[in-house]
NUNUMAR-985622 format. One line per 5 residues: number of its first residue (from 1); their letters; for each residue x, y, z of C-alpha. Coordinates in nm, 4 decimals, always signed. Each point is the difference from the previous one (the first is absolute). Layout:
<recs>
NUM = A = X/Y/Z | ...
</recs>
This chain:
<recs>
1 = MARAA = -0.0116/-0.0067/+0.0026 | +0.1665/+0.3425/-0.0903 | -0.0058/+0.3181/+0.2264 | -0.3451/+0.1399/+0.0422 | -0.1423/+0.2990/+0.1511
6 = YEIRV = -0.2769/+0.0201/+0.2557 | -0.2100/+0.2418/+0.1882 | -0.0671/-0.1271/+0.3420 | -0.2260/+0.2082/+0.2444 | -0.0271/-0.0523/+0.3682
11 = AGEVL = -0.1953/+0.1653/+0.3094 | +0.2229/+0.1785/+0.2175 | +0.3717/+0.1292/-0.0583 | +0.2680/-0.2293/-0.1152 | +0.3366/+0.0907/+0.1977
16 = PRLLE = +0.3204/+0.0134/-0.2067 | +0.1773/-0.2702/+0.1945 | -0.2770/-0.2294/-0.1242 | +0.1278/+0.0448/-0.3683 | +0.3806/-0.0170/+0.0636
21 = DFSDV = +0.0029/-0.3408/-0.1778 | -0.1817/+0.0962/-0.2943 | +0.2114/+0.2477/-0.2251 | -0.2551/+0.1142/-0.2644 | -0.2688/+0.1347/+0.2084
26 = TVQND = -0.1477/+0.3381/+0.0196 | -0.2531/+0.1091/+0.2604 | -0.2709/+0.2632/+0.0021 | -0.1719/+0.0785/+0.3440 | -0.3382/+0.1482/+0.0392
31 = PASTT = -0.1933/+0.0303/+0.3140 | -0.1779/-0.3280/-0.0142 | +0.2217/-0.2229/-0.2036 | +0.3160/-0.0557/-0.1804 | +0.0488/-0.0712/-0.3663
36 = MHAVL = +0.3315/-0.1766/-0.1277 | +0.1122/-0.0274/-0.3439 | +0.2498/-0.3053/-0.0118 | +0.1981/-0.1515/-0.2620 | +0.0572/-0.3499/+0.0872
41 = ADEAE = +0.2220/-0.2819/-0.1329 | -0.2688/-0.2801/+0.0141 | -0.3181/-0.1225/+0.1688 | +0.2212/-0.1445/+0.3111 | +0.1229/+0.3613/+0.0642
46 = LHGLL = -0.3638/+0.1230/-0.0256 | -0.1265/-0.2524/+0.2590 | +0.2998/+0.0949/+0.2285 | -0.1037/+0.3489/-0.0092 | -0.3465/-0.0842/+0.0665
51 = EALRR = +0.1130/-0.2101/+0.2952 | +0.1798/+0.2744/+0.1409 | -0.2838/+0.2268/-0.0201 | -0.2132/-0.2720/+0.1734 | +0.2621/-0.0476/+0.2874
56 = EGLVL = -0.0172/+0.3768/+0.0810 | -0.3946/-0.0351/+0.0235 | -0.0741/+0.2160/-0.2944 | -0.3305/-0.0834/-0.1823 | +0.0382/-0.0436/-0.3599
61 = LDVRK = -0.2430/+0.2117/-0.2053 | +0.1040/-0.0779/-0.3526 | +0.2497/-0.1436/-0.2285 | +0.0340/+0.0790/-0.3595 | +0.2445/-0.1181/-0.2619
66 = EQD = +0.0861/+0.3151/-0.2160 | +0.0038/-0.0313/-0.3621 | +0.3539/+0.0077/-0.1843
</recs>
């Protein structure tokens, strides 16, 4: 699987330390949620990011694969 871009939205704020293991993730916080744009190597990396968010107790609102 080639690198793919995703938009991931969670309720609450994602702390920078949570994303230290993920090199190509940008974060946009608003009062109620955080939107991340991530370019990930493969599906395993996507699942790793989602698991890290879950461990922090963040509620996943949406995951979308961005078009090339």
